[in-house]
ZAKEKE-724049 format. One record per residue: y, z, x of N, C-alpha, C in turn; residue number from 1; residue in one letter. Coordinates in nm, 2 decimals. Layout:
% residues N
     n.yy     n.zz     n.xx    ca.yy    ca.zz    ca.xx     c.yy     c.zz     c.xx   resi   resn
        Y        Z        X        Y        Z        X        Y        Z        X    NUM      A
...
% end
This chain:
% residues 227
     n.yy     n.zz     n.xx    ca.yy    ca.zz    ca.xx     c.yy     c.zz     c.xx   resi   resn
    24.55   -11.10    -3.14    24.48   -10.98    -3.20    24.38   -10.92    -3.10      1      M
    24.30   -11.02    -3.04    24.20   -10.97    -2.95    24.25   -10.89    -2.83      2      G
    24.36   -10.94    -2.77    24.41   -10.87    -2.66    24.47   -10.73    -2.70      3      S
    24.53   -10.72    -2.81    24.58   -10.59    -2.86    24.46   -10.50    -2.89      4      T
    24.36   -10.55    -2.95    24.24   -10.46    -2.97    24.18   -10.41    -2.84      5      F
    24.17   -10.49    -2.74    24.12   -10.45    -2.61    24.21   -10.34    -2.55      6      L
    24.34   -10.35    -2.58    24.44   -10.26    -2.52    24.42   -10.12    -2.59      7      T
    24.40   -10.12    -2.72    24.40    -9.99    -2.79    24.26    -9.93    -2.80      8      V
    24.15   -10.01    -2.77    24.02    -9.97    -2.77    23.99    -9.84    -2.69      9      L
    24.03    -9.84    -2.56    24.01    -9.72    -2.48    24.08    -9.60    -2.53     10      P
    24.20    -9.62    -2.59    24.27    -9.50    -2.65    24.19    -9.45    -2.77     11      L
    24.14    -9.54    -2.86    24.07    -9.50    -2.97    23.94    -9.43    -2.94     12      A
    23.87    -9.48    -2.84    23.74    -9.42    -2.79    23.77    -9.28    -2.73     13      L
    23.88    -9.27    -2.66    23.92    -9.14    -2.60    23.95    -9.04    -2.71     14      G
    24.02    -9.09    -2.81    24.06    -9.00    -2.93    23.93    -8.96    -3.00     15      G
    23.83    -9.04    -3.00    23.70    -9.00    -3.07    23.62    -8.90    -2.99     16      A
    23.65    -8.87    -2.87    23.58    -8.77    -2.79    23.64    -8.63    -2.83     17      I
    23.59    -8.58    -2.93    23.65    -8.46    -2.99    23.55    -8.35    -3.02     18      S
    23.51    -8.27    -2.92    23.41    -8.17    -2.95    23.45    -8.07    -3.05     19      P
    23.58    -8.04    -3.06    23.63    -7.95    -3.16    23.60    -7.99    -3.30     20      M
    23.62    -8.11    -3.34    23.59    -8.16    -3.47    23.44    -8.17    -3.50     21      I
    23.36    -8.21    -3.40    23.22    -8.22    -3.41    23.16    -8.08    -3.44     22      V
    23.21    -7.98    -3.36    23.16    -7.84    -3.37    23.19    -7.79    -3.51     23      I
    23.31    -7.82    -3.56    23.35    -7.77    -3.69    23.26    -7.83    -3.80     24      L
    23.24    -7.96    -3.79    23.16    -8.03    -3.89    23.01    -7.98    -3.88     25      Q
    22.96    -7.96    -3.76    22.82    -7.91    -3.75    22.81    -7.77    -3.81     26      L
    22.91    -7.68    -3.78    22.90    -7.55    -3.83    22.92    -7.55    -3.99     27      A
    23.00    -7.64    -4.04    23.02    -7.65    -4.18    22.89    -7.70    -4.25     28      T
    22.82    -7.80    -4.19    22.70    -7.85    -4.24    22.58    -7.75    -4.23     29      L
    22.60    -7.65    -4.14    22.50    -7.55    -4.13    22.52    -7.43    -4.23     30      A
    22.63    -7.44    -4.30    22.66    -7.33    -4.39    22.56    -7.33    -4.51     31      S
    22.54    -7.22    -4.58    22.44    -7.20    -4.68    22.49    -7.27    -4.81     32      R
    22.62    -7.25    -4.84    22.67    -7.29    -4.97    22.74    -7.43    -4.97     33      W
    22.69    -7.53    -5.04    22.76    -7.66    -5.05    22.81    -7.72    -4.92     34      H
    22.72    -7.73    -4.82    22.77    -7.78    -4.69    22.83    -7.92    -4.70     35      P
    22.77    -8.01    -4.78    22.82    -8.15    -4.78    22.95    -8.15    -4.84     36      V
    22.97    -8.08    -4.95    23.11    -8.08    -5.02    23.21    -8.03    -4.92     37      A
    23.18    -7.92    -4.85    23.28    -7.86    -4.76    23.30    -7.95    -4.64     38      R
    23.20    -8.02    -4.59    23.21    -8.11    -4.48    23.30    -8.23    -4.52     39      S
    23.28    -8.28    -4.65    23.36    -8.39    -4.70    23.51    -8.35    -4.71     40      L
    23.54    -8.22    -4.74    23.68    -8.18    -4.74    23.74    -8.18    -4.60     41      M
    23.66    -8.14    -4.50    23.71    -8.15    -4.36    23.73    -8.29    -4.33     42      V
    23.64    -8.38    -4.37    23.66    -8.53    -4.34    23.79    -8.58    -4.40     43      L
    23.81    -8.54    -4.53    23.93    -8.59    -4.60    24.06    -8.54    -4.53     44      V
    24.05    -8.41    -4.49    24.17    -8.35    -4.41    24.20    -8.43    -4.29     45      A
    24.09    -8.46    -4.21    24.11    -8.54    -4.09    24.17    -8.67    -4.11     46      N
    24.12    -8.74    -4.22    24.17    -8.87    -4.26    24.32    -8.86    -4.29     47      I
    24.36    -8.75    -4.36    24.50    -8.73    -4.40    24.59    -8.72    -4.28     48      A
    24.54    -8.64    -4.18    24.62    -8.62    -4.06    24.64    -8.75    -3.99     49      V
    24.53    -8.83    -3.97    24.54    -8.96    -3.90    24.64    -9.05    -3.98     50      V
    24.63    -9.05    -4.11    24.71    -9.13    -4.19    24.86    -9.10    -4.18     51      A
    24.89    -8.97    -4.17    25.03    -8.92    -4.16    25.08    -8.96    -4.02     52      V
    25.00    -8.94    -3.92    25.05    -8.98    -3.78    25.07    -9.13    -3.78     53      V
    24.99    -9.21    -3.84    25.00    -9.35    -3.84    25.13    -9.39    -3.91     54      T
    25.16    -9.33    -4.02    25.28    -9.37    -4.10    25.40    -9.33    -4.02     55      V
    25.40    -9.21    -3.96    25.52    -9.17    -3.88    25.55    -9.27    -3.77     56      V
    25.44    -9.31    -3.69    25.46    -9.40    -3.58    25.51    -9.53    -3.63     57      V
    25.45    -9.58    -3.74    25.49    -9.71    -3.79    25.63    -9.71    -3.84     58      V
    25.67    -9.61    -3.91    25.81    -9.60    -3.95    25.91    -9.59    -3.84     59      L
    25.87    -9.51    -3.73    25.96    -9.50    -3.62    25.97    -9.63    -3.55     60      A
    25.86    -9.71    -3.53    25.87    -9.84    -3.47    25.94    -9.94    -3.55     61      D
    25.93    -9.93    -3.68    26.00   -10.02    -3.77    26.15   -10.00    -3.76     62      H
    26.20    -9.87    -3.75    26.34    -9.84    -3.74    26.39    -9.90    -3.61     63      R
    26.31    -9.88    -3.50    26.35    -9.93    -3.37    26.36   -10.09    -3.37     64      T
    26.26   -10.15    -3.43    26.26   -10.30    -3.43    26.37   -10.35    -3.52     65      S
    26.41   -10.27    -3.62    26.52   -10.32    -3.71    26.66   -10.31    -3.65     66      A
    26.67   -10.23    -3.54    26.80   -10.22    -3.47    26.81   -10.33    -3.37     67      G
    26.92   -10.33    -3.30    26.95   -10.43    -3.19    26.89   -10.38    -3.06     68      D
    26.75   -10.39    -3.05    26.68   -10.34    -2.93    26.61   -10.46    -2.87     69      V
    26.64   -10.48    -2.74    26.58   -10.60    -2.67    26.44   -10.57    -2.64     70      S
    26.36   -10.67    -2.60    26.22   -10.65    -2.56    26.21   -10.56    -2.44     71      S
    26.30   -10.58    -2.34    26.29   -10.50    -2.22    26.31   -10.35    -2.25     72      D
    26.41   -10.32    -2.34    26.43   -10.19    -2.38    26.31   -10.13    -2.45     73      T
    26.25   -10.21    -2.54    26.13   -10.16    -2.61    26.02   -10.13    -2.51     74      S
    26.00   -10.21    -2.41    25.90   -10.18    -2.31    25.93   -10.05    -2.24     75      D
    26.06   -10.03    -2.21    26.09    -9.90    -2.14    26.07    -9.78    -2.23     76      V
    26.10    -9.79    -2.35    26.07    -9.68    -2.45    25.92    -9.66    -2.46     77      V
    25.85    -9.76    -2.47    25.70    -9.75    -2.47    25.65    -9.69    -2.35     78      G
    25.70    -9.73    -2.23    25.66    -9.67    -2.10    25.68    -9.52    -2.10     79      G
    25.80    -9.48    -2.14    25.84    -9.34    -2.14    25.75    -9.26    -2.23     80      W
    25.72    -9.32    -2.35    25.63    -9.25    -2.44    25.50    -9.22    -2.38     81      I
    25.44    -9.32    -2.31    25.31    -9.30    -2.24    25.32    -9.19    -2.13     82      R
    25.43    -9.19    -2.06    25.45    -9.09    -1.95    25.45    -8.95    -2.01     83      V
    25.53    -8.94    -2.11    25.55    -8.81    -2.18    25.41    -8.76    -2.23     84      V
    25.34    -8.85    -2.30    25.21    -8.81    -2.35    25.11    -8.78    -2.24     85      L
    25.12    -8.85    -2.13    25.04    -8.82    -2.02    25.06    -8.67    -1.97     86      A
    25.19    -8.64    -1.97    25.22    -8.50    -1.93    25.17    -8.40    -2.03     87      L
    25.17    -8.43    -2.15    25.11    -8.34    -2.26    24.96    -8.33    -2.24     88      L
    24.90    -8.43    -2.20    24.75    -8.42    -2.17    24.72    -8.34    -2.05     89      L
    24.81    -8.35    -1.95    24.79    -8.26    -1.83    24.81    -8.11    -1.87     90      V
    24.91    -8.09    -1.96    24.94    -7.95    -2.00    24.82    -7.90    -2.09     91      A
    24.76    -7.99    -2.17    24.64    -7.96    -2.25    24.52    -7.92    -2.16     92      S
    24.50    -8.00    -2.05    24.39    -7.97    -1.96    24.41    -7.83    -1.89     93      A
    24.54    -7.81    -1.85    24.57    -7.68    -1.79    24.54    -7.56    -1.89     94      V
    24.58    -7.58    -2.01    24.56    -7.48    -2.11    24.41    -7.45    -2.13     95      R
    24.33    -7.56    -2.14    24.19    -7.55    -2.15    24.13    -7.48    -2.03     96      L
    24.18    -7.51    -1.91    24.12    -7.45    -1.79    24.15    -7.30    -1.78     97      A
    24.27    -7.26    -1.83    24.31    -7.12    -1.83    24.27    -7.04    -1.95     98      L
    24.22    -7.11    -2.05    24.19    -7.04    -2.18    24.05    -6.98    -2.17     99      G
    24.01    -6.92    -2.29    23.89    -6.85    -2.30    23.78    -6.95    -2.33    100      S
    23.65    -6.91    -2.32    23.54    -7.00    -2.35    23.51    -7.00    -2.49    101      H
    23.57    -6.93    -2.57    23.54    -6.92    -2.72    23.58    -7.04    -2.79    102      G
    23.51    -7.06    -2.91    23.54    -7.17    -2.99    23.65    -7.13    -3.10    103      D
    23.74    -7.21    -3.13    23.85    -7.17    -3.22    23.84    -7.25    -3.35    104      T
    23.72    -7.30    -3.38    23.71    -7.38    -3.50    23.60    -7.33    -3.59    105      T
    23.59    -7.20    -3.60    23.49    -7.14    -3.69    23.53    -7.15    -3.83    106      E
    23.43    -7.19    -3.92    23.46    -7.20    -4.06    23.48    -7.06    -4.12    107      P
    23.54    -7.05    -4.24    23.56    -6.92    -4.30    23.43    -6.85    -4.33    108      P
    23.43    -6.72    -4.35    23.31    -6.65    -4.38    23.24    -6.71    -4.51    109      P
    23.11    -6.70    -4.51    23.04    -6.75    -4.63    23.08    -6.68    -4.76    110      E
    23.11    -6.76    -4.86    23.13    -6.72    -4.99    23.06    -6.82    -5.08    111      Q
    22.95    -6.78    -5.15    22.88    -6.88    -5.22    22.88    -6.86    -5.37    112      G
    22.85    -6.97    -5.44    22.83    -6.98    -5.58    22.75    -7.11    -5.61    113      S
    22.70    -7.12    -5.73    22.62    -7.24    -5.76    22.71    -7.36    -5.77    114      D
    22.84    -7.34    -5.81    22.93    -7.46    -5.82    23.04    -7.44    -5.72    115      V
    23.07    -7.55    -5.64    23.18    -7.54    -5.54    23.31    -7.50    -5.61    116      P
    23.37    -7.40    -5.56    23.50    -7.35    -5.61    23.62    -7.42    -5.55    117      Q
    23.72    -7.47    -5.63    23.83    -7.54    -5.57    23.90    -7.47    -5.46    118      P
    23.91    -7.33    -5.47    23.99    -7.26    -5.37    23.91    -7.25    -5.24    119      R
    23.77    -7.25    -5.25    23.69    -7.25    -5.13    23.70    -7.39    -5.06    120      H
    23.69    -7.50    -5.14    23.70    -7.63    -5.08    23.84    -7.65    -5.02    121      L
    23.95    -7.60    -5.08    24.08    -7.61    -5.03    24.09    -7.54    -4.89    122      A
    24.02    -7.43    -4.87    24.02    -7.36    -4.74    23.96    -7.45    -4.64    123      R
    23.86    -7.53    -4.67    23.80    -7.62    -4.57    23.89    -7.74    -4.55    124      Y
    23.96    -7.78    -4.65    24.06    -7.89    -4.63    24.17    -7.84    -4.53    125      F
    24.22    -7.72    -4.55    24.32    -7.66    -4.46    24.26    -7.64    -4.32    126      L
    24.14    -7.60    -4.31    24.07    -7.58    -4.18    24.06    -7.72    -4.11    127      L
    24.03    -7.82    -4.18    24.02    -7.96    -4.12    24.16    -8.01    -4.07    128      G
    24.26    -7.98    -4.15    24.40    -8.01    -4.11    24.43    -7.94    -3.98    129      V
    24.41    -7.81    -3.98    24.44    -7.73    -3.86    24.37    -7.77    -3.74    130      A
    24.24    -7.80    -3.75    24.16    -7.85    -3.64    24.20    -7.98    -3.58    131      A
    24.24    -8.07    -3.67    24.29    -8.20    -3.62    24.43    -8.19    -3.56    132      M
    24.51    -8.11    -3.62    24.65    -8.09    -3.56    24.64    -8.02    -3.42    133      V
    24.54    -7.93    -3.41    24.52    -7.86    -3.28    24.45    -7.94    -3.18    134      A
    24.40    -8.06    -3.22    24.32    -8.14    -3.13    24.41    -8.23    -3.05    135      N
    24.47    -8.18    -2.95    24.58    -8.24    -2.88    24.54    -8.38    -2.82    136      T
    24.42    -8.39    -2.76    24.38    -8.51    -2.70    24.38    -8.63    -2.80    137      T
    24.32    -8.60    -2.92    24.30    -8.71    -3.02    24.44    -8.76    -3.06    138      T
    24.53    -8.66    -3.09    24.66    -8.71    -3.14    24.74    -8.78    -3.04    139      L
    24.74    -8.73    -2.91    24.81    -8.79    -2.80    24.77    -8.93    -2.78    140      V
    24.64    -8.96    -2.79    24.59    -9.09    -2.77    24.61    -9.18    -2.89    141      L
    24.61    -9.12    -3.01    24.63    -9.20    -3.14    24.77    -9.25    -3.14    142      L
    24.87    -9.18    -3.10    25.01    -9.22    -3.11    25.03    -9.35    -3.03    143      I
    25.00    -9.36    -2.90    25.02    -9.49    -2.83    24.94    -9.60    -2.88    144      P
    24.82    -9.57    -2.94    24.73    -9.68    -2.99    24.80    -9.74    -3.11    145      A
    24.85    -9.66    -3.20    24.92    -9.71    -3.32    25.06    -9.77    -3.28    146      M
    25.12    -9.72    -3.18    25.25    -9.78    -3.14    25.22    -9.92    -3.08    147      H
    25.11    -9.93    -3.01    25.08   -10.07    -2.95    25.06   -10.17    -3.06    148      E
    24.99   -10.13    -3.17    24.96   -10.22    -3.28    25.09   -10.25    -3.35    149      I
    25.17   -10.15    -3.37    25.29   -10.17    -3.45    25.39   -10.27    -3.38    150      A
    25.39   -10.27    -3.25    25.48   -10.35    -3.17    25.42   -10.48    -3.12    151      T
    25.30   -10.51    -3.16    25.23   -10.63    -3.11    25.28   -10.76    -3.17    152      A
    25.35   -10.75    -3.29    25.40   -10.87    -3.35    25.29   -10.95    -3.42    153      G
    25.19   -10.89    -3.47    25.08   -10.96    -3.53    25.10   -10.98    -3.68    154      L
    25.02   -11.07    -3.74    25.03   -11.09    -3.88    25.00   -10.96    -3.96    155      A
    25.06   -10.94    -4.07    25.03   -10.81    -4.15    24.88   -10.78    -4.17    156      P
    24.80   -10.89    -4.20    24.66   -10.86    -4.22    24.59   -10.82    -4.09    157      S
    24.63   -10.88    -3.98    24.57   -10.84    -3.85    24.61   -10.70    -3.81    158      S
    24.74   -10.67    -3.84    24.79   -10.53    -3.80    24.72   -10.43    -3.89    159      T
    24.70   -10.45    -4.02    24.63   -10.36    -4.10    24.49   -10.34    -4.06    160      A
    24.42   -10.45    -4.02    24.28   -10.44    -3.98    24.27   -10.35    -3.85    161      L
    24.36   -10.37    -3.76    24.36   -10.29    -3.64    24.39   -10.14    -3.66    162      L
    24.48   -10.12    -3.75    24.51    -9.98    -3.79    24.38    -9.91    -3.84    163      Y
    24.31    -9.98    -3.93    24.19    -9.92    -3.99    24.08    -9.91    -3.89    164      V
    24.07   -10.01    -3.80    23.97   -10.01    -3.70    23.99    -9.89    -3.61    165      T
    24.11    -9.87    -3.56    24.14    -9.75    -3.47    24.11    -9.62    -3.54    166      V
    24.15    -9.61    -3.67    24.13    -9.49    -3.75    23.98    -9.46    -3.76    167      A
    23.90    -9.57    -3.79    23.75    -9.55    -3.81    23.69    -9.50    -3.68    168      V
    23.74    -9.55    -3.56    23.68    -9.51    -3.43    23.72    -9.36    -3.40    169      I
    23.85    -9.33    -3.42    23.90    -9.20    -3.39    23.83    -9.09    -3.48    170      V
    23.80    -9.13    -3.60    23.74    -9.04    -3.70    23.59    -9.03    -3.69    171      L
    23.53    -9.09    -3.59    23.38    -9.08    -3.57    23.33    -8.94    -3.57    172      L
    23.39    -8.84    -3.50    23.34    -8.71    -3.50    23.35    -8.64    -3.64    173      P
    23.43    -8.70    -3.72    23.44    -8.64    -3.86    23.33    -8.68    -3.95    174      S
    23.28    -8.80    -3.94    23.19    -8.85    -4.04    23.05    -8.87    -3.98    175      Y
    23.03    -8.89    -3.85    22.90    -8.91    -3.79    22.80    -8.80    -3.82    176      V
    22.84    -8.67    -3.81    22.75    -8.56    -3.84    22.70    -8.57    -3.99    177      P
    22.79    -8.61    -4.08    22.74    -8.63    -4.22    22.64    -8.74    -4.23    178      L
    22.67    -8.85    -4.17    22.58    -8.97    -4.17    22.45    -8.93    -4.10    179      V
    22.45    -8.86    -3.99    22.33    -8.83    -3.92    22.25    -8.73    -4.00    180      A
    22.31    -8.64    -4.07    22.23    -8.55    -4.15    22.16    -8.62    -4.27    181      L
    22.23    -8.72    -4.32    22.17    -8.80    -4.43    22.06    -8.90    -4.39    182      G
    22.06    -8.94    -4.26    21.97    -9.04    -4.21    21.85    -8.99    -4.13    183      T
    21.86    -8.87    -4.08    21.75    -8.81    -4.00    21.65    -8.73    -4.07    184      M
    21.67    -8.71    -4.20    21.58    -8.64    -4.28    21.56    -8.50    -4.24    185      G
    21.43    -8.45    -4.23    21.40    -8.31    -4.20    21.44    -8.28    -4.06    186      K
    21.45    -8.38    -3.97    21.48    -8.35    -3.83    21.63    -8.32    -3.81    187      R
    21.71    -8.36    -3.91    21.85    -8.36    -3.90    21.91    -8.22    -3.86    188      G
    21.88    -8.11    -3.94    21.94    -7.98    -3.91    21.90    -7.93    -3.77    189      P
    21.78    -7.96    -3.72    21.74    -7.91    -3.59    21.82    -7.99    -3.48    190      A
    21.83    -8.12    -3.50    21.90    -8.20    -3.40    22.05    -8.16    -3.39    191      V
    22.11    -8.15    -3.51    22.25    -8.11    -3.52    22.27    -7.97    -3.46    192      L
    22.18    -7.88    -3.48    22.19    -7.75    -3.42    22.19    -7.75    -3.27    193      A
    22.10    -7.83    -3.21    22.10    -7.85    -3.06    22.22    -7.91    -3.01    194      R
    22.27    -8.01    -3.08    22.40    -8.08    -3.04    22.52    -7.98    -3.05    195      L
    22.52    -7.90    -3.15    22.62    -7.80    -3.17    22.62    -7.70    -3.05    196      S
    22.50    -7.65    -3.01    22.49    -7.56    -2.90    22.54    -7.62    -2.77    197      E
    22.50    -7.75    -2.75    22.55    -7.81    -2.63    22.70    -7.83    -2.62    198      W
    22.76    -7.86    -2.73    22.90    -7.88    -2.74    22.98    -7.75    -2.72    199      L
    22.92    -7.64    -2.78    22.99    -7.51    -2.76    22.99    -7.47    -2.62    200      R
    22.88    -7.51    -2.55    22.87    -7.47    -2.41    22.96    -7.55    -2.32    201      T
    22.97    -7.68    -2.35    23.05    -7.77    -2.27    23.18    -7.82    -2.32    202      H
    23.23    -7.75    -2.43    23.35    -7.80    -2.50    23.47    -7.80    -2.41    203      N
    23.49    -7.70    -2.33    23.60    -7.69    -2.24    23.60    -7.79    -2.13    204      R
    23.48    -7.81    -2.07    23.46    -7.91    -1.97    23.49    -8.05    -2.01    205      T
    23.44    -8.09    -2.13    23.46    -8.22    -2.19    23.61    -8.24    -2.22    206      V
    23.67    -8.14    -2.27    23.82    -8.15    -2.30    23.90    -8.17    -2.18    207      G
    23.87    -8.10    -2.07    23.95    -8.11    -1.95    23.93    -8.25    -1.89    208      I
    23.81    -8.29    -1.88    23.78    -8.42    -1.82    23.85    -8.54    -1.90    209      V
    23.84    -8.53    -2.03    23.90    -8.64    -2.11    24.05    -8.63    -2.10    210      V
    24.11    -8.51    -2.11    24.25    -8.50    -2.10    24.31    -8.55    -1.97    211      S
    24.24    -8.51    -1.85    24.29    -8.56    -1.72    24.27    -8.71    -1.70    212      L
    24.15    -8.75    -1.75    24.12    -8.90    -1.73    24.22    -8.98    -1.81    213      G
    24.25    -8.95    -1.93    24.35    -9.03    -2.01    24.49    -9.00    -1.97    214      F
    24.52    -8.89    -1.91    24.65    -8.86    -1.85    24.68    -8.96    -1.74    215      A
    24.58    -8.98    -1.66    24.60    -9.08    -1.55    24.62    -9.22    -1.61    216      V
    24.54    -9.25    -1.71    24.55    -9.39    -1.77    24.68    -9.41    -1.83    217      Y
    24.73    -9.31    -1.91    24.86    -9.33    -1.98    24.97    -9.32    -1.88    218      L
    24.96    -9.24    -1.78    25.06    -9.23    -1.67    25.08    -9.36    -1.60    219      G
    24.96    -9.42    -1.56    24.96    -9.55    -1.49    25.02    -9.66    -1.57    220      W
    24.97    -9.67    -1.70    25.03    -9.78    -1.78    25.17    -9.76    -1.82    221      T
    25.21    -9.63    -1.83    25.35    -9.60    -1.86    25.44    -9.64    -1.74    222      G
    25.41    -9.60    -1.62    25.49    -9.63    -1.50    25.49    -9.79    -1.48    223      F
    25.38    -9.85    -1.51    25.37   -10.00    -1.50    25.47   -10.06    -1.59    224      T
    25.49   -10.01    -1.71    25.58   -10.07    -1.81    25.72   -10.04    -1.76    225      A
    25.75    -9.92    -1.70    25.88    -9.89    -1.65    25.93    -9.97    -1.53    226      L
    25.83   -10.02    -1.45    25.87   -10.09    -1.33    25.86   -10.24    -1.35    227      T
% end
């Protein structure tokens, strides 16, 4: 279990470097009407996307392991998966480099009432889903991490623990702003506002660096498995 954790830890940490999700949560928490309820809906949406990706990867690996597939063939498949995902990260970096400086995760316009309206909360849930699905780096790094756990041959309890651990790490940008707001007291809004401004300024640079860095990592580990 320890060696598998060390293998997936860099992928989980890379998936947690998500300025897009942090910016969305900070903007949501800065809203005037029911910021915590709306931010919780974004968090639930992010959890749902991570859960769906995990289930899809686990089911795909289960079908592969149920067939007559040798260990060498499984390694080759895993290697090609990493190479393809590395190319996707390179494409993501190029898209970021050629794209605009604008942020694409703005919350919906303010619509307030004393009681949170289900339709308003549903909009933030959908916004959270869209932001996570559009967060290429996180998803591309989450897939090989969950694949590595699914194919490690660990006991069910250890496998489940690793799934949850990776998910908790990847979802750090989704819940840390909420925790920070609750623990920093009156300083919270000002600190979060400064962090939001910094991320808006450096969002593209962070995305490019993370994408290219992990593209090299996935490409290298993928070609190593193929050879």
